[in-house]
C-alpha positions as CSV (number, residue, x, y, z in Angstrom):
1,M,-2.0,13.3,-15.3
2,N,-3.9,14.5,-18.3
3,N,-1.5,12.8,-20.8
4,I,1.8,11.0,-20.9
5,L,3.9,14.1,-20.6
6,K,2.1,14.9,-17.4
7,Q,3.6,11.8,-15.8
8,L,7.1,13.2,-16.2
9,V,8.5,13.4,-12.6
10,L,8.6,16.8,-10.9
11,L,12.2,17.9,-10.5
12,L,14.0,20.6,-8.7
13,I,17.7,20.3,-9.4
14,L,21.0,21.9,-8.8
15,S,21.1,25.7,-8.3
16,I,22.7,27.8,-11.0
17,Y,21.3,31.1,-10.1
18,S,22.7,34.6,-9.3
19,C,21.9,35.6,-5.7
20,N,23.6,38.0,-3.3
21,A,23.9,38.1,0.4
22,S,21.8,41.2,0.9
23,G,18.5,39.3,0.4
24,D,17.7,40.8,-2.9
25,S,15.4,39.1,-5.5
26,F,17.1,36.6,-7.8
27,I,16.5,34.7,-10.8
28,R,16.8,31.1,-12.2
29,Y,16.2,29.7,-15.8
30,Y,14.6,26.3,-16.6
31,R,14.0,24.6,-19.8
32,H,10.6,23.2,-18.9
33,I,7.9,23.6,-16.1
34,D,5.1,21.4,-14.7
35,I,2.0,23.1,-13.2
36,E,-1.7,22.7,-12.3
37,G,-3.8,25.5,-11.0
38,R,-3.8,24.3,-7.4
39,E,-0.1,23.1,-7.3
40,P,3.3,24.8,-7.2
41,V,5.1,25.7,-10.4
42,I,7.9,23.4,-10.7
43,G,11.1,24.1,-12.8
44,M,12.7,21.3,-14.6
45,Y,16.1,21.1,-16.2
46,E,17.8,24.1,-14.8
47,I,20.2,26.0,-17.1
48,N,22.5,29.1,-16.6
49,S,21.8,32.6,-18.3
50,E,24.2,31.9,-21.2
51,I,22.4,28.8,-22.3
52,A,19.1,30.7,-21.7
53,E,20.0,33.1,-24.4
54,R,20.2,30.4,-27.0
55,V,17.2,28.1,-26.2
56,N,13.4,28.5,-25.3
57,C,13.2,28.5,-21.6
58,Y,11.3,29.8,-18.4
59,R,12.7,32.6,-16.3
60,F,11.8,32.3,-12.6
61,T,12.0,35.5,-10.4
62,Y,12.0,35.2,-6.6
63,D,11.3,37.9,-4.1
64,K,13.5,39.0,-1.1
65,E,11.9,36.3,1.0
66,E,12.9,33.6,-1.7
67,R,9.2,33.0,-2.8
68,L,8.5,32.5,-6.4
69,S,6.9,35.8,-7.7
70,K,7.0,35.5,-11.5
71,V,7.5,32.9,-14.2
72,E,8.1,34.1,-17.8
73,F,8.4,32.0,-20.9
74,L,11.1,33.3,-23.3
75,K,11.8,32.7,-27.0
76,D,15.1,34.3,-28.0
77,M,14.8,36.2,-24.6
78,K,11.5,37.7,-25.7
79,L,8.0,37.0,-24.0
80,A,6.0,34.4,-25.8
81,A,2.8,32.2,-25.0
82,N,4.3,29.0,-23.4
83,P,3.4,25.5,-24.8
84,F,2.4,24.2,-21.4
85,N,-0.6,26.4,-20.3
86,G,-0.7,29.0,-23.1
87,V,0.2,32.1,-21.3
88,A,3.5,34.1,-21.3
89,V,3.6,35.2,-17.7
90,I,2.6,33.6,-14.3
91,I,2.4,36.1,-11.4
92,T,2.1,35.1,-7.7
93,E,1.1,37.7,-5.2
94,Y,1.3,36.9,-1.4
95,F,-1.1,38.0,1.4
96,N,-1.7,37.1,5.0
97,D,-4.2,34.4,4.5
98,Y,-4.0,33.6,0.7
99,E,-2.0,33.6,-2.5
100,L,-3.2,35.0,-5.7
101,R,-1.8,33.6,-9.1
102,K,-2.5,35.6,-12.2
103,Y,-1.9,34.7,-15.8
104,Q,-0.9,37.3,-18.5
105,D,0.0,37.6,-22.2
106,E,3.1,39.2,-23.7
107,Q,1.7,42.6,-23.2
108,G,0.7,42.1,-19.5
109,N,-3.1,41.6,-20.2
110,S,-5.1,39.1,-18.2
111,V,-5.4,35.9,-20.2
112,C,-7.2,32.5,-19.8
113,T,-5.0,29.3,-19.4
114,N,-5.8,26.4,-21.6
115,W,-7.6,24.7,-18.5
116,G,-10.1,27.6,-18.6
117,V,-9.1,30.1,-15.7
118,Y,-7.7,33.6,-15.5
119,R,-6.4,33.4,-12.0
120,T,-6.3,31.1,-9.0
121,K,-6.8,32.1,-5.4
122,R,-5.1,29.7,-2.9
123,I,-6.3,29.9,0.7
124,I,-3.4,29.2,3.2
125,D,-3.6,28.1,6.8
126,S,-1.5,29.4,9.8
127,N,1.4,27.3,8.7
128,K,1.3,28.6,5.2
129,N,-0.1,25.3,3.8
130,I,-2.6,25.5,1.0
131,V,-6.1,24.3,2.0
132,L,-8.4,25.7,-0.6
133,T,-8.0,26.6,-4.3
134,I,-10.5,28.8,-6.0
135,N,-10.6,29.2,-9.8
136,M,-11.7,32.6,-11.0
137,D,-12.2,34.7,-14.0
138,S,-10.5,38.1,-14.7
139,S,-13.1,39.9,-12.6
140,N,-12.4,37.5,-9.6
141,N,-15.6,35.7,-10.0
142,C,-15.5,31.9,-9.1
143,I,-15.7,29.7,-12.2
144,R,-15.2,26.1,-13.1
145,D,-12.1,24.9,-15.0
146,S,-11.8,22.3,-17.7
147,N,-12.3,19.6,-15.1
148,D,-15.7,21.2,-14.4
149,V,-14.5,22.1,-10.9
150,A,-14.6,25.4,-9.3
151,Q,-13.0,24.8,-5.9
152,Y,-10.5,22.2,-4.6
153,Y,-10.4,21.5,-1.0
154,S,-7.3,19.8,0.7
155,M,-7.3,17.9,3.9
156,L,-3.8,17.9,5.5
157,N,-2.0,15.6,7.7
158,E,0.1,16.6,10.8
159,S,3.1,17.2,8.4
160,G,1.0,19.6,6.2
161,L,0.9,17.2,3.4
162,P,-2.6,17.0,1.5
163,I,-3.9,13.4,2.4
164,S,-6.9,14.1,0.1
165,Y,-8.6,16.6,-2.5
166,C,-12.3,17.1,-2.8
167,H,-14.2,18.9,-5.7
168,F,-16.7,21.6,-5.2
169,D,-18.8,23.9,-7.4
170,E,-19.1,27.7,-7.2
171,N,-21.6,27.4,-4.3
172,G,-19.5,25.1,-2.3
173,D,-21.5,22.0,-2.9
174,T,-19.6,18.7,-3.6
175,L,-19.5,17.4,-7.3
176,E,-17.7,14.8,-9.3
177,C,-15.3,16.3,-11.9
178,I,-15.8,15.8,-15.6
179,Y,-13.7,12.5,-15.4
180,G,-16.0,11.1,-12.8
181,T,-14.2,11.3,-9.5
182,F,-14.9,13.4,-6.4
183,K,-12.1,12.7,-4.1
184,V,-8.4,11.7,-4.3
185,K,-6.8,10.1,-1.1
186,N,-3.0,10.1,-0.9
187,I,-0.8,7.6,1.0
188,Y,2.7,8.7,1.8
189,D,6.0,7.0,2.5
190,D,8.1,8.2,5.6
191,K,10.0,10.6,3.3
192,G,6.8,12.4,2.1
193,N,6.5,10.8,-1.3
194,I,3.0,9.9,-2.6
195,I,3.2,6.0,-3.1
196,E,-0.6,5.5,-3.6
197,A,-3.4,7.7,-4.8
198,H,-7.0,6.3,-4.4
199,L,-9.8,7.8,-6.6
200,Y,-13.4,8.0,-5.3
201,G,-16.8,8.9,-6.4
202,K,-19.3,10.9,-4.2
203,D,-20.7,7.5,-2.9
204,G,-17.3,6.7,-1.3
205,I,-16.6,3.8,-3.5
206,L,-13.4,3.6,-5.7
207,K,-14.1,4.8,-9.1
208,P,-11.8,4.9,-12.2
209,D,-10.8,8.1,-13.8
210,A,-12.2,8.5,-17.3
211,R,-8.9,9.6,-18.7
212,F,-6.9,6.6,-18.0
213,G,-9.4,4.0,-16.7
214,G,-7.6,3.3,-13.3
215,S,-8.9,4.0,-9.7
216,I,-5.5,3.4,-7.9
217,L,-2.1,5.0,-8.8
218,K,1.1,3.7,-7.3
219,G,4.4,5.2,-7.2
220,E,8.0,4.0,-6.4
221,F,10.8,6.4,-5.6
222,D,14.7,6.2,-5.3
223,N,16.6,7.4,-2.4
224,D,16.7,10.9,-3.6
225,G,13.1,11.2,-3.9
226,Y,12.8,10.8,-7.8
227,K,9.9,8.8,-9.1
228,I,11.2,5.7,-10.8
229,E,8.1,3.8,-11.5
230,S,4.2,4.6,-11.8
231,R,1.6,2.0,-12.1
232,I,-2.1,2.5,-13.1
233,C,-4.3,-0.1,-11.3
234,N,-8.0,-1.2,-11.0
235,S,-10.0,-1.2,-7.6
236,Q,-8.4,-4.4,-6.7
237,G,-4.8,-3.0,-7.2
238,L,-4.2,-5.0,-10.4
239,L,-2.4,-3.4,-13.3
240,K,-4.9,-1.7,-15.8
241,N,-3.9,-0.5,-19.2
242,T,-5.1,2.9,-20.1
243,D,-8.0,2.9,-22.7
244,D,-6.5,5.3,-25.2
245,E,-2.6,5.2,-25.0
246,D,-2.6,1.5,-23.8
247,Y,0.0,1.5,-21.1
248,A,0.0,0.7,-17.3
249,I,3.6,1.1,-16.2
250,T,5.9,4.1,-16.5
251,R,9.5,3.8,-15.6
252,S,12.1,6.7,-15.4
253,K,15.8,7.1,-15.3
254,Y,17.8,10.0,-14.2
255,F,21.3,11.9,-14.7
256,A,23.5,12.4,-11.7
257,N,22.2,15.9,-11.4
258,G,18.5,14.7,-11.2
259,S,17.3,15.8,-14.6
260,L,15.3,13.1,-16.5
261,A,17.4,10.8,-18.8
262,Q,14.8,8.3,-20.0
263,I,11.1,7.5,-19.6
264,S,9.6,4.3,-20.8
265,Y,5.8,3.2,-20.9
266,Y,4.8,-0.5,-20.8
267,K,1.6,-2.5,-21.0
268,S,0.6,-4.6,-18.0
269,N,2.3,-7.6,-19.6
270,E,5.6,-5.5,-19.7
271,K,5.6,-5.1,-23.3
272,L,7.1,-1.6,-24.4
273,V,4.7,1.0,-25.7
274,Y,6.9,4.0,-26.0
275,R,10.4,5.2,-24.9
276,V,12.0,8.6,-24.8
277,V,15.7,9.3,-24.2
278,Y,16.7,12.9,-23.2
279,N,19.9,14.8,-23.0
280,E,20.7,16.9,-19.8
281,L,19.0,20.0,-21.1
282,G,15.7,18.0,-21.7
283,G,16.1,17.8,-25.5
284,F,15.3,14.5,-27.4
285,I,18.0,12.0,-28.2
286,E,16.0,8.9,-29.1
287,T,12.5,7.7,-29.1
288,W,11.5,4.1,-29.4
289,M,8.1,2.7,-30.7
290,P,7.0,-0.7,-31.3
291,I,4.8,-1.5,-34.5
292,S,1.6,-0.9,-32.7
293,K,-1.7,0.8,-33.5
294,W,0.1,4.2,-33.3
295,I,2.4,3.6,-36.3
296,K,1.0,0.5,-38.0
297,Q,0.0,2.6,-41.1
298,D,3.5,3.8,-41.5
299,Y,5.5,0.8,-40.8
300,G,3.2,-2.1,-40.8
301,A,4.6,-3.7,-44.1
302,T,8.3,-3.4,-43.1
303,G,8.4,-6.6,-41.1
304,V,10.3,-5.0,-38.2
305,D,9.1,-4.9,-34.6
306,L,10.6,-1.7,-33.1
307,V,11.5,1.8,-34.6
308,R,13.9,4.1,-33.2
309,H,14.3,7.8,-34.0
310,K,17.5,9.5,-33.2
311,Y,17.7,13.3,-32.9
312,K,20.2,16.2,-33.0
313,N,19.2,19.5,-31.7
314,N,15.6,18.1,-31.4
315,E,15.5,17.3,-35.2
316,I,15.2,13.8,-36.5
317,E,18.6,12.6,-37.7
318,E,18.3,8.8,-38.2
319,V,15.6,6.2,-38.0
320,A,16.7,2.5,-37.3
321,Y,14.8,-0.7,-37.2
322,F,14.9,-3.7,-34.8
323,D,13.4,-6.9,-33.9
324,I,11.4,-7.4,-30.6
325,D,14.6,-7.9,-28.7
326,E,16.1,-4.7,-29.9
327,N,18.4,-6.4,-32.4
328,P,19.0,-4.5,-35.7
329,K,16.6,-5.8,-38.4
330,E,16.3,-4.8,-42.1
331,R,13.1,-3.6,-43.6
332,K,11.4,-6.1,-45.9
333,D,10.5,-3.3,-48.4
334,T,13.7,-1.5,-48.7
335,G,16.3,-3.7,-47.1
336,A,17.5,-0.8,-44.9
337,A,18.2,-1.2,-41.2
338,V,19.1,2.4,-40.8
339,E,18.0,5.6,-42.6
340,R,19.7,9.0,-42.1
341,Y,17.9,12.1,-42.9
342,I,19.1,15.2,-44.9
343,H,17.9,18.7,-43.9
344,N,18.0,22.1,-45.7
345,E,19.0,25.3,-44.2
346,N,15.4,25.8,-42.7
347,K,15.8,22.4,-40.8
348,E,13.3,20.8,-43.2
349,I,13.8,17.1,-44.3
350,I,14.5,17.1,-47.9
351,G,15.9,13.5,-48.4
352,Y,17.5,10.7,-46.7
353,N,20.4,8.1,-47.1
354,L,19.0,4.7,-47.7
355,K,21.5,1.9,-47.8
356,N,24.2,4.3,-48.9
357,E,21.9,5.8,-51.6
358,I,20.7,9.3,-51.2
359,V,17.0,9.7,-52.1
360,F,15.5,13.2,-52.3
361,R,11.8,13.8,-51.7
362,K,9.7,15.3,-54.5
């Protein structure tokens, strides 16, 4: 929820792991993860061990009870600080009435995440549901995270699902987080999907989150439980564009195996803001951008409406130009509708093919 990427839907997809019948620990590999301190670690775009040797990925280790015990970020199969929360290893230890999540660097030293905590203690009830999350420093003292919250209390429904989160300081007193909200109330469908989240201040009145300006978030899911649409709304339930990234609607498409194939962002009037198309391993294939405030400086004089970047192995291979209806359109300045990039052996762009004429950068 902190940025566009945080709206990517959380996926647990087909199993491609090694596990034997004796109940031993086992391992899975994923290209990406999604996580917040008070939430489970979710693996996205599962891969096998052969692919894991060739790409950056996360190695998930499970204990004999099939509980996640360790998550490691690997570059060339070596530990490295991950781009998501800045740590190399996430360790989860299990006790009778709580779970302890620790964050470590490549050498196994305690390290701070990029949201400001060294470990999180997650209090569980008799049904193993998390009811309280406590942020801690390396000495197990309660501290505030980057949201300015020290503790998150969860109220659960009869199914064990959190129907609300409340924010508290180190002493257990209620507070509003740095973005202005105190409580989040969730509404679920009959399959356990959150279809609405309502944000409140301490006075019990709906209050917009300062990050995106909405006080009601709505979600729509397909039959397999994947989120296909998100909407940001004001307190009256009407669509509200974010203040910074200027979108109100997010729509997603998926491959047959459940991994994300495409995500698009629209204004409240359904105008495209941004679109990303992925391959089945989570790599970029295409990005689409209108000539907006984001890229007007680069493309404002071209006379085109949309810019599409095509990728190969996550490197830009081609740039194409379109009108507002996604029909090919030539640039006014160069006359080109398509530009193909030339890379050197270090994958650096050294030139491009412009209307069949190769132009090298100086």
